[in-house]
Structures are given as structure tokens and as C-alpha cells.
Biotite code that builds the C-alpha atoms (Angstrom):
import biotite.structure as struc

atoms = struc.array([
    struc.Atom([-6.293, -4.190, 16.598], chain_id="A", res_id=1, res_name="UNK", atom_name="CA", element="C"),
    struc.Atom([-8.817, -1.578, 17.097], chain_id="A", res_id=2, res_name="UNK", atom_name="CA", element="C"),
    struc.Atom([-7.886, 1.288, 15.663], chain_id="A", res_id=3, res_name="UNK", atom_name="CA", element="C"),
    struc.Atom([-8.331, 4.508, 17.415], chain_id="A", res_id=4, res_name="UNK", atom_name="CA", element="C"),
    struc.Atom([-11.436, 7.454, 17.351], chain_id="A", res_id=5, res_name="UNK", atom_name="CA", element="C"),
    struc.Atom([-9.284, 10.218, 15.867], chain_id="A", res_id=6, res_name="UNK", atom_name="CA", element="C"),
    struc.Atom([-6.138, 10.550, 14.551], chain_id="A", res_id=7, res_name="UNK", atom_name="CA", element="C"),
    struc.Atom([-3.645, 13.667, 14.490], chain_id="A", res_id=8, res_name="UNK", atom_name="CA", element="C"),
    struc.Atom([-1.901, 14.963, 11.840], chain_id="A", res_id=9, res_name="UNK", atom_name="CA", element="C"),
    struc.Atom([0.775, 17.791, 12.038], chain_id="A", res_id=10, res_name="UNK", atom_name="CA", element="C"),
    struc.Atom([3.213, 19.408, 9.430], chain_id="A", res_id=11, res_name="UNK", atom_name="CA", element="C"),
    struc.Atom([6.085, 21.983, 10.063], chain_id="A", res_id=12, res_name="UNK", atom_name="CA", element="C"),
    struc.Atom([6.920, 24.758, 8.223], chain_id="A", res_id=13, res_name="UNK", atom_name="CA", element="C"),
    struc.Atom([10.158, 26.937, 8.325], chain_id="A", res_id=14, res_name="UNK", atom_name="CA", element="C"),
    struc.Atom([10.147, 30.006, 5.820], chain_id="A", res_id=15, res_name="UNK", atom_name="CA", element="C"),
    struc.Atom([13.806, 31.551, 6.311], chain_id="A", res_id=16, res_name="UNK", atom_name="CA", element="C"),
    struc.Atom([14.110, 35.196, 6.459], chain_id="A", res_id=17, res_name="UNK", atom_name="CA", element="C"),
    struc.Atom([13.455, 37.205, 3.242], chain_id="A", res_id=18, res_name="UNK", atom_name="CA", element="C"),
    struc.Atom([13.127, 33.469, 1.374], chain_id="A", res_id=19, res_name="UNK", atom_name="CA", element="C"),
    struc.Atom([10.200, 32.745, -0.922], chain_id="A", res_id=20, res_name="UNK", atom_name="CA", element="C"),
    struc.Atom([9.724, 29.620, -0.177], chain_id="A", res_id=21, res_name="UNK", atom_name="CA", element="C"),
    struc.Atom([9.163, 27.697, 3.058], chain_id="A", res_id=22, res_name="UNK", atom_name="CA", element="C"),
    struc.Atom([10.079, 24.212, 3.608], chain_id="A", res_id=23, res_name="UNK", atom_name="CA", element="C"),
    struc.Atom([6.990, 21.870, 5.242], chain_id="A", res_id=24, res_name="UNK", atom_name="CA", element="C"),
    struc.Atom([8.373, 18.394, 6.803], chain_id="A", res_id=25, res_name="UNK", atom_name="CA", element="C"),
    struc.Atom([6.516, 15.486, 8.201], chain_id="A", res_id=26, res_name="UNK", atom_name="CA", element="C"),
    struc.Atom([8.019, 12.377, 9.353], chain_id="A", res_id=27, res_name="UNK", atom_name="CA", element="C"),
    struc.Atom([11.308, 12.040, 7.486], chain_id="A", res_id=28, res_name="UNK", atom_name="CA", element="C"),
    struc.Atom([9.458, 14.034, 3.880], chain_id="A", res_id=29, res_name="UNK", atom_name="CA", element="C"),
    struc.Atom([9.948, 17.651, 2.998], chain_id="A", res_id=30, res_name="UNK", atom_name="CA", element="C"),
    struc.Atom([7.651, 19.438, 0.671], chain_id="A", res_id=31, res_name="UNK", atom_name="CA", element="C"),
    struc.Atom([8.719, 23.292, -1.111], chain_id="A", res_id=32, res_name="UNK", atom_name="CA", element="C"),
    struc.Atom([6.240, 25.569, -1.387], chain_id="A", res_id=33, res_name="UNK", atom_name="CA", element="C"),
    struc.Atom([6.249, 28.652, -2.832], chain_id="A", res_id=34, res_name="UNK", atom_name="CA", element="C"),
    struc.Atom([4.964, 31.479, 0.307], chain_id="A", res_id=35, res_name="UNK", atom_name="CA", element="C"),
    struc.Atom([5.498, 34.860, -1.847], chain_id="A", res_id=36, res_name="UNK", atom_name="CA", element="C"),
    struc.Atom([1.750, 35.788, -2.347], chain_id="A", res_id=37, res_name="UNK", atom_name="CA", element="C"),
    struc.Atom([1.324, 36.747, -6.613], chain_id="A", res_id=38, res_name="UNK", atom_name="CA", element="C"),
    struc.Atom([4.699, 34.528, -7.645], chain_id="A", res_id=39, res_name="UNK", atom_name="CA", element="C"),
    struc.Atom([4.137, 31.564, -9.466], chain_id="A", res_id=40, res_name="UNK", atom_name="CA", element="C"),
    struc.Atom([7.509, 31.125, -10.024], chain_id="A", res_id=41, res_name="UNK", atom_name="CA", element="C"),
    struc.Atom([8.657, 29.988, -6.653], chain_id="A", res_id=42, res_name="UNK", atom_name="CA", element="C"),
    struc.Atom([6.521, 27.098, -6.819], chain_id="A", res_id=43, res_name="UNK", atom_name="CA", element="C"),
    struc.Atom([3.308, 25.602, -5.574], chain_id="A", res_id=44, res_name="UNK", atom_name="CA", element="C"),
    struc.Atom([1.369, 28.436, -3.583], chain_id="A", res_id=45, res_name="UNK", atom_name="CA", element="C"),
    struc.Atom([-1.114, 27.050, -1.123], chain_id="A", res_id=46, res_name="UNK", atom_name="CA", element="C"),
    struc.Atom([-4.066, 26.634, -2.942], chain_id="A", res_id=47, res_name="UNK", atom_name="CA", element="C"),
    struc.Atom([-2.152, 24.668, -5.592], chain_id="A", res_id=48, res_name="UNK", atom_name="CA", element="C"),
    struc.Atom([-0.901, 22.769, -2.206], chain_id="A", res_id=49, res_name="UNK", atom_name="CA", element="C"),
    struc.Atom([-4.595, 21.900, -1.436], chain_id="A", res_id=50, res_name="UNK", atom_name="CA", element="C"),
    struc.Atom([-5.623, 20.767, -4.473], chain_id="A", res_id=51, res_name="UNK", atom_name="CA", element="C"),
    struc.Atom([-2.449, 18.651, -4.935], chain_id="A", res_id=52, res_name="UNK", atom_name="CA", element="C"),
    struc.Atom([-4.101, 17.448, -1.468], chain_id="A", res_id=53, res_name="UNK", atom_name="CA", element="C"),
    struc.Atom([-7.196, 16.173, -3.121], chain_id="A", res_id=54, res_name="UNK", atom_name="CA", element="C"),
    struc.Atom([-5.853, 14.319, -6.121], chain_id="A", res_id=55, res_name="UNK", atom_name="CA", element="C"),
    struc.Atom([-3.336, 12.312, -3.739], chain_id="A", res_id=56, res_name="UNK", atom_name="CA", element="C"),
    struc.Atom([-5.860, 11.442, -1.194], chain_id="A", res_id=57, res_name="UNK", atom_name="CA", element="C"),
    struc.Atom([-8.484, 10.411, -3.673], chain_id="A", res_id=58, res_name="UNK", atom_name="CA", element="C"),
    struc.Atom([-5.859, 8.569, -5.335], chain_id="A", res_id=59, res_name="UNK", atom_name="CA", element="C"),
    struc.Atom([-4.756, 7.131, -2.471], chain_id="A", res_id=60, res_name="UNK", atom_name="CA", element="C"),
    struc.Atom([-8.739, 6.134, -1.360], chain_id="A", res_id=61, res_name="UNK", atom_name="CA", element="C"),
    struc.Atom([-9.644, 4.476, -4.646], chain_id="A", res_id=62, res_name="UNK", atom_name="CA", element="C"),
    struc.Atom([-6.493, 2.131, -4.967], chain_id="A", res_id=63, res_name="UNK", atom_name="CA", element="C"),
    struc.Atom([-6.914, 1.019, -1.675], chain_id="A", res_id=64, res_name="UNK", atom_name="CA", element="C"),
    struc.Atom([-11.149, 0.479, -2.363], chain_id="A", res_id=65, res_name="UNK", atom_name="CA", element="C"),
    struc.Atom([-9.608, -1.474, -5.532], chain_id="A", res_id=66, res_name="UNK", atom_name="CA", element="C"),
    struc.Atom([-6.545, -3.718, -3.782], chain_id="A", res_id=67, res_name="UNK", atom_name="CA", element="C"),
    struc.Atom([-9.147, -4.391, -0.998], chain_id="A", res_id=68, res_name="UNK", atom_name="CA", element="C"),
    struc.Atom([-11.871, -5.328, -3.647], chain_id="A", res_id=69, res_name="UNK", atom_name="CA", element="C"),
    struc.Atom([-9.083, -7.747, -5.823], chain_id="A", res_id=70, res_name="UNK", atom_name="CA", element="C"),
    struc.Atom([-9.518, -5.107, -8.760], chain_id="A", res_id=71, res_name="UNK", atom_name="CA", element="C"),
    struc.Atom([-6.622, -4.352, -10.638], chain_id="A", res_id=72, res_name="UNK", atom_name="CA", element="C"),
    struc.Atom([-5.224, -1.049, -11.492], chain_id="A", res_id=73, res_name="UNK", atom_name="CA", element="C"),
    struc.Atom([-2.534, 0.110, -13.554], chain_id="A", res_id=74, res_name="UNK", atom_name="CA", element="C"),
    struc.Atom([-1.742, 3.994, -14.013], chain_id="A", res_id=75, res_name="UNK", atom_name="CA", element="C"),
    struc.Atom([-3.425, 6.346, -12.145], chain_id="A", res_id=76, res_name="UNK", atom_name="CA", element="C"),
    struc.Atom([-3.872, 10.256, -12.977], chain_id="A", res_id=77, res_name="UNK", atom_name="CA", element="C"),
    struc.Atom([-5.975, 13.442, -11.298], chain_id="A", res_id=78, res_name="UNK", atom_name="CA", element="C"),
    struc.Atom([-6.457, 16.697, -13.157], chain_id="A", res_id=79, res_name="UNK", atom_name="CA", element="C"),
    struc.Atom([-7.977, 19.082, -10.173], chain_id="A", res_id=80, res_name="UNK", atom_name="CA", element="C"),
    struc.Atom([-9.233, 22.372, -10.710], chain_id="A", res_id=81, res_name="UNK", atom_name="CA", element="C"),
    struc.Atom([-10.332, 25.119, -8.264], chain_id="A", res_id=82, res_name="UNK", atom_name="CA", element="C"),
    struc.Atom([-12.110, 28.516, -8.721], chain_id="A", res_id=83, res_name="UNK", atom_name="CA", element="C"),
    struc.Atom([-11.169, 31.407, -6.785], chain_id="A", res_id=84, res_name="UNK", atom_name="CA", element="C"),
    struc.Atom([-13.011, 34.034, -5.795], chain_id="A", res_id=85, res_name="UNK", atom_name="CA", element="C"),
    struc.Atom([-11.324, 37.451, -5.418], chain_id="A", res_id=86, res_name="UNK", atom_name="CA", element="C"),
    struc.Atom([-12.874, 39.041, -2.131], chain_id="A", res_id=87, res_name="UNK", atom_name="CA", element="C"),
    struc.Atom([-13.112, 37.421, 0.139], chain_id="A", res_id=88, res_name="UNK", atom_name="CA", element="C"),
    struc.Atom([-9.944, 35.138, -0.902], chain_id="A", res_id=89, res_name="UNK", atom_name="CA", element="C"),
    struc.Atom([-11.552, 31.803, -0.740], chain_id="A", res_id=90, res_name="UNK", atom_name="CA", element="C"),
    struc.Atom([-11.804, 28.540, -3.172], chain_id="A", res_id=91, res_name="UNK", atom_name="CA", element="C"),
    struc.Atom([-15.502, 28.885, -4.051], chain_id="A", res_id=92, res_name="UNK", atom_name="CA", element="C"),
    struc.Atom([-15.666, 25.066, -6.010], chain_id="A", res_id=93, res_name="UNK", atom_name="CA", element="C"),
    struc.Atom([-13.460, 22.487, -6.978], chain_id="A", res_id=94, res_name="UNK", atom_name="CA", element="C"),
    struc.Atom([-13.561, 19.961, -9.284], chain_id="A", res_id=95, res_name="UNK", atom_name="CA", element="C"),
    struc.Atom([-11.577, 16.882, -10.566], chain_id="A", res_id=96, res_name="UNK", atom_name="CA", element="C"),
    struc.Atom([-11.272, 14.178, -13.341], chain_id="A", res_id=97, res_name="UNK", atom_name="CA", element="C"),
    struc.Atom([-9.467, 10.769, -12.372], chain_id="A", res_id=98, res_name="UNK", atom_name="CA", element="C"),
    struc.Atom([-8.147, 8.860, -15.407], chain_id="A", res_id=99, res_name="UNK", atom_name="CA", element="C"),
    struc.Atom([-8.018, 4.807, -14.356], chain_id="A", res_id=100, res_name="UNK", atom_name="CA", element="C"),
    struc.Atom([-6.499, 2.085, -16.171], chain_id="A", res_id=101, res_name="UNK", atom_name="CA", element="C"),
    struc.Atom([-8.075, -0.864, -15.337], chain_id="A", res_id=102, res_name="UNK", atom_name="CA", element="C"),
    struc.Atom([-9.779, -4.023, -16.805], chain_id="A", res_id=103, res_name="UNK", atom_name="CA", element="C"),
    struc.Atom([-12.802, -4.153, -14.697], chain_id="A", res_id=104, res_name="UNK", atom_name="CA", element="C"),
    struc.Atom([-16.171, -3.312, -15.642], chain_id="A", res_id=105, res_name="UNK", atom_name="CA", element="C"),
    struc.Atom([-17.270, 0.748, -15.859], chain_id="A", res_id=106, res_name="UNK", atom_name="CA", element="C"),
    struc.Atom([-19.769, 0.190, -13.349], chain_id="A", res_id=107, res_name="UNK", atom_name="CA", element="C"),
    struc.Atom([-17.472, -1.922, -10.774], chain_id="A", res_id=108, res_name="UNK", atom_name="CA", element="C"),
    struc.Atom([-14.852, 1.217, -11.205], chain_id="A", res_id=109, res_name="UNK", atom_name="CA", element="C"),
    struc.Atom([-18.049, 3.859, -10.630], chain_id="A", res_id=110, res_name="UNK", atom_name="CA", element="C"),
    struc.Atom([-18.950, 1.370, -7.424], chain_id="A", res_id=111, res_name="UNK", atom_name="CA", element="C"),
    struc.Atom([-15.025, 1.737, -6.578], chain_id="A", res_id=112, res_name="UNK", atom_name="CA", element="C"),
    struc.Atom([-14.711, 5.479, -6.760], chain_id="A", res_id=113, res_name="UNK", atom_name="CA", element="C"),
    struc.Atom([-17.863, 5.902, -4.958], chain_id="A", res_id=114, res_name="UNK", atom_name="CA", element="C"),
    struc.Atom([-17.114, 3.872, -1.707], chain_id="A", res_id=115, res_name="UNK", atom_name="CA", element="C"),
    struc.Atom([-12.857, 5.679, -2.056], chain_id="A", res_id=116, res_name="UNK", atom_name="CA", element="C"),
    struc.Atom([-15.221, 9.611, -2.521], chain_id="A", res_id=117, res_name="UNK", atom_name="CA", element="C"),
    struc.Atom([-16.405, 8.790, 0.961], chain_id="A", res_id=118, res_name="UNK", atom_name="CA", element="C"),
    struc.Atom([-13.840, 7.468, 2.142], chain_id="A", res_id=119, res_name="UNK", atom_name="CA", element="C"),
    struc.Atom([-11.639, 10.525, 1.361], chain_id="A", res_id=120, res_name="UNK", atom_name="CA", element="C"),
    struc.Atom([-10.379, 12.445, 4.538], chain_id="A", res_id=121, res_name="UNK", atom_name="CA", element="C"),
    struc.Atom([-9.421, 15.832, 1.994], chain_id="A", res_id=122, res_name="UNK", atom_name="CA", element="C"),
    struc.Atom([-13.038, 15.019, -0.109], chain_id="A", res_id=123, res_name="UNK", atom_name="CA", element="C"),
    struc.Atom([-14.963, 14.873, 3.063], chain_id="A", res_id=124, res_name="UNK", atom_name="CA", element="C"),
    struc.Atom([-13.606, 17.951, 4.375], chain_id="A", res_id=125, res_name="UNK", atom_name="CA", element="C"),
    struc.Atom([-13.707, 20.658, 1.637], chain_id="A", res_id=126, res_name="UNK", atom_name="CA", element="C"),
    struc.Atom([-17.757, 19.253, 0.795], chain_id="A", res_id=127, res_name="UNK", atom_name="CA", element="C"),
    struc.Atom([-18.347, 20.101, 3.910], chain_id="A", res_id=128, res_name="UNK", atom_name="CA", element="C"),
    struc.Atom([-17.497, 23.484, 2.563], chain_id="A", res_id=129, res_name="UNK", atom_name="CA", element="C"),
    struc.Atom([-17.768, 24.195, -0.870], chain_id="A", res_id=130, res_name="UNK", atom_name="CA", element="C"),
    struc.Atom([-19.214, 21.895, -3.932], chain_id="A", res_id=131, res_name="UNK", atom_name="CA", element="C"),
    struc.Atom([-16.449, 19.402, -5.115], chain_id="A", res_id=132, res_name="UNK", atom_name="CA", element="C"),
    struc.Atom([-17.383, 17.234, -7.930], chain_id="A", res_id=133, res_name="UNK", atom_name="CA", element="C"),
    struc.Atom([-15.720, 14.723, -9.787], chain_id="A", res_id=134, res_name="UNK", atom_name="CA", element="C"),
    struc.Atom([-15.666, 12.498, -12.876], chain_id="A", res_id=135, res_name="UNK", atom_name="CA", element="C"),
    struc.Atom([-14.018, 9.223, -14.150], chain_id="A", res_id=136, res_name="UNK", atom_name="CA", element="C"),
    struc.Atom([-12.489, 8.689, -17.577], chain_id="A", res_id=137, res_name="UNK", atom_name="CA", element="C"),
    struc.Atom([-10.771, 5.163, -18.514], chain_id="A", res_id=138, res_name="UNK", atom_name="CA", element="C"),
    struc.Atom([-6.864, 5.529, -19.418], chain_id="A", res_id=139, res_name="UNK", atom_name="CA", element="C"),
    struc.Atom([-5.225, 3.938, -22.678], chain_id="A", res_id=140, res_name="UNK", atom_name="CA", element="C"),
    struc.Atom([-3.884, 0.453, -21.117], chain_id="A", res_id=141, res_name="UNK", atom_name="CA", element="C"),
    struc.Atom([-0.401, 1.537, -21.954], chain_id="A", res_id=142, res_name="UNK", atom_name="CA", element="C"),
    struc.Atom([-0.556, 5.475, -22.138], chain_id="A", res_id=143, res_name="UNK", atom_name="CA", element="C"),
    struc.Atom([2.649, 6.992, -20.595], chain_id="A", res_id=144, res_name="UNK", atom_name="CA", element="C"),
    struc.Atom([1.219, 10.296, -20.627], chain_id="A", res_id=145, res_name="UNK", atom_name="CA", element="C"),
    struc.Atom([1.331, 12.482, -17.177], chain_id="A", res_id=146, res_name="UNK", atom_name="CA", element="C"),
])
């Protein structure tokens, strides 16, 4: 079956009057966001949500490429950071480190990660606007830390 050339994404956000938070809905899922500027106690701010999207996208892309290549992967964790300039307010760079549990050789993981990066919607989009740098490290086989 041929896939369509374009896919449309849609989310809906609702903020009740005087609420410090907003709820985003997509399909049967919800995500609560902090929408009070400068107040970290209200939850993920929009920039942190974008960084979370980077982590989620590179993870799902990597896992798909690894599965299709029959490469075993255990736990995966990603730490993403962004540098924001004050004026005009915008992210000027993003970097991430993905930790991967796998018995595969380093060269294989690097090749799979390169393919995953090229097929990551969020990374591809961000890289058109700002520098995005990624690296990886091997996670211990029995690591339980996050």
C-alpha cells in the first residue's frame, strides 16, 4: 500500500480562565503544559516541550531503524538541552546525548543513528532553523537509572 506524500498533524490546546496550565489533546491522549511565563512550577514550558519532542522523535526513529535492521536494543535514554537567547526570545541551538543499551558494535549503532537522524521529523525541521548536535554513548546493560 502506497503511503500519502504528506501527513497532517493536529493538536488542540485548551486553557481555562486564570489557569496556570493548559491541556493539549491529540487522539485519546492528553498532555498538561505550563503556560504561565516564567513559572516553572506549572509544568513543562513550551521550550521544554519542544526539547521533549526532539527526545521522543530521535528515540522512535532509532528504535524503528534498529528493529528494521534486526539490531537488538535494550533501554534508551536521551538528554536534550537547548540554549535560549533573551532577545529576540528563541532557541539558538539544541544538543542531545542518546544512551543506548545494545550488544551491537559501535559502528553499527552509529550507522543506525545516522539513518534515524535523517528520518526524524523533528530533527529535520529544527535543523533548517538552528544547529542541532547529537552524540551517543553506550548505556550499561543492566542500568536502571533514567
